[in-house]
Phi, psi and omega in degrees: 000312182298316182299322181300319178296314180299319180296316177305309181300316181296322175296322177293318179298316181297321177299317180296318179299314181299321177296312180300320179296314180297317178299314181299318180291318179297322179294311184294330179293326182276311186254340180077178180272155168276108185266147177305142170287164178303326179294319177293323178300314178298320176296329180291342177300335183280351184267160166265119182267128172243183173294337190251340182194165161261128181254113178258114184251151178291154175293156180306325183274354181276324184091126184264134177284171183266008177241134178240155178253130173252119194237126179264120176299160174288169183294128178066024175253126177297138189294335182283358177291346179258012185294331187294304179291331180294320178299314183294323179290326176295318181295343174273358173110359181254113177300143178233126176248107179265117187289151169261143180223147179306132179058022189047045186225099186303334184292341176262012176216051188296329177259021179303335182296334183304319186293313183294316180303315183295323184269359178271152177269353184288161180250343181229146187225141171252122179261130182224172179189158179252128177056235176307328177297329178285332173295314181294318177304318181293322174299314181297318179293323177292327180272357177229074182282063185253154183299329185282347171268101190253351184212159174228126182247116184247117177252109183053052186203174182199161178275160171279155184299327177298340181253052183295125180238011188298334184263001179282083186291340181264015184244120176271136181226133174245126177242114181254131172235173176232146189292332183259015185283117178251008182260318178303129175282095194301322180299313181295320179300315181294320181294326186282353172300332179287347179260007178242156178303150186301328184270017177298139174269121177255124180226142184242133178266108182292129180088352180275165175230184185297309180295344179285351176286348167232195177225084186218015179086189188293145180245140180307133175076001181275161175269168183283132175284151177256001172239163178285161177297324180297319180294320185287324177299320179296316178298319179295310178303311180301315184289326177292315180294321178295324178288319179291336180272004181299153181298000000 
């Protein structure tokens, strides 16, 4: 009887995975991937590429901090699209691992951070993500209440209620949004503040938009940014570094 229940659960899980895969393939056939701009591709040349992630490391003369960022990309966004701000954060001393996920869909690789954590020399980790990637990052943090996971970085994102983090007093959270973002569901974003620690830092990049948290061109349903992508990338990196450098 017990084995029958386990089998049913496994079949249900397999069904969910197959539905997600089918949906991902269908989306890409219609809309395609959001591909990194040439500028982002050039920035990615500074990283070490593996099958699982792009690793942006500090220069030898910079000195490496003891905290690394593990980052989940937004849905259907190529991981190297985040190379510009990731490179800048790494140059400030903080390694950044931008994860690669099957079909560029973080939801079907929710534990991918395990690999980067295992291969990193850092002792403390900030798990982050953009849009759907931030939802996955929040879930990962909720399911791994370990001392070495000290931060959560949300770019135009928020946690689900089931991944409640409000009682995690040892967790630092930075939530970045952009004023021209028309993709982020604002009502859900505001409601999700109840599921984050009270000392979460909320910051808005004026003039930025949803797609500007990476560098991959216009995104469907997004508003036009009133600042350049280069300016938004600089703002992202500066705010992340300032947050990481907090006392």
